[in-house]
C-alpha positions, 0 to 999 in steps of 0.5 A: 390784182397780182397773186403773191407767191408763197413758198411751201416747204415739204419733205423731199421723200413725201412732199410730192403728195401734199404739195399739190393740195396746199397749192390747191388751197393757196390758189383758191385763196388767191395766191400762187405756191412754190415747193421748197425742199433741202434741195431747193435754192432757198431765197426769202427775197422771191417770195411773199409768204411762206407755208412750213408743211407737216411731216416728220417730228422735229429733233429735240436738239433745236430746243436743247433737249434729249430724244425720249421717244422713238422717231423718225427725223429729218435733220437737214429739213429741221435746219432749213425750216428753223432758218426760214421760220426764224428769217421770216418772223425777224423780217415780217414775212407772213408765215403759216405753220401746218402740224409740224410747221406750227411746232417749228414756228414755236421752236424758232421762236424759243419754245419747246415741245412734248416729244409724245403729246398723247402720253401726257393727255391719255384721255385724248386718243390719237385719231389717225385720219385726215377727216375732221374727228377732233374738236377744237375750242378757239380762244376768245379774242384770238386772231384765229377767231377773228379770221374763222370765228369762235365756235368749236371747230372739228378738225384732223389730228395726225401729229405725235408732238405738240406745243409746250413752252410757247416761244417768245411773241406767241400765244395759244390760239386754240385747244382741243377738248382735253386742253392740248394746244391746237394752234398758236398765233403771234400776238401782233402783226404780222401774220404768224399762225400755227395749227396742229391739224391739216387744213388743207385736207379740209379745203371743203370747210369754209372756216379752213379756207379762211386761214388760207385766204388770211395768209394770201391777204397778208401776203399781198400787203407785204408784197405791197409795202416791200414794193413801196420800200424798194421803189425809187423816190 
């Protein structure tokens, strides 16, 4: 079976460190990876899936708010990924958002963010490590539960922003023990999942690999459907 091609959006500044790890996870899941930055020729017609990667905070301009905290922003990347997320959601291209990417999916669907999530959850102290130190509870009946199981997960948590008002067509798929949203998912097919943690760092955990595996399968199904539509009668 041909491996589907999945685009991975990254920062032009630090993406060179992250992309190889995401590429490894996708390869283990049966897919190929293509890195996209603001310097790339973006064409969703070339790929069968998208990963919107982690990085800097998202500008509140995208959801009609004012900047309330000191943050490092990348407006060019914001614009690129916002367009990609909106087009992927509209056209049914499978998409996975990681950390910043989960937040971008929510914003692209019309949702908003908490700019300083940890101040709203003072008992949930940030744990700045790639090791799985935070407990996450998967929502019963969610698609994430079907893909990765309903038992609590232990994940990392490197984010400063978090989902506030949900975007259209999305629901909460997981929260941490303090109630902060840690995963969102589309309420219906096609595949669209956003996780606040970094599963690419947890490739040794089979439940985290299942997330990439599900994306890969969805991308393969999308490729087959597109080929049937484009093939001559």
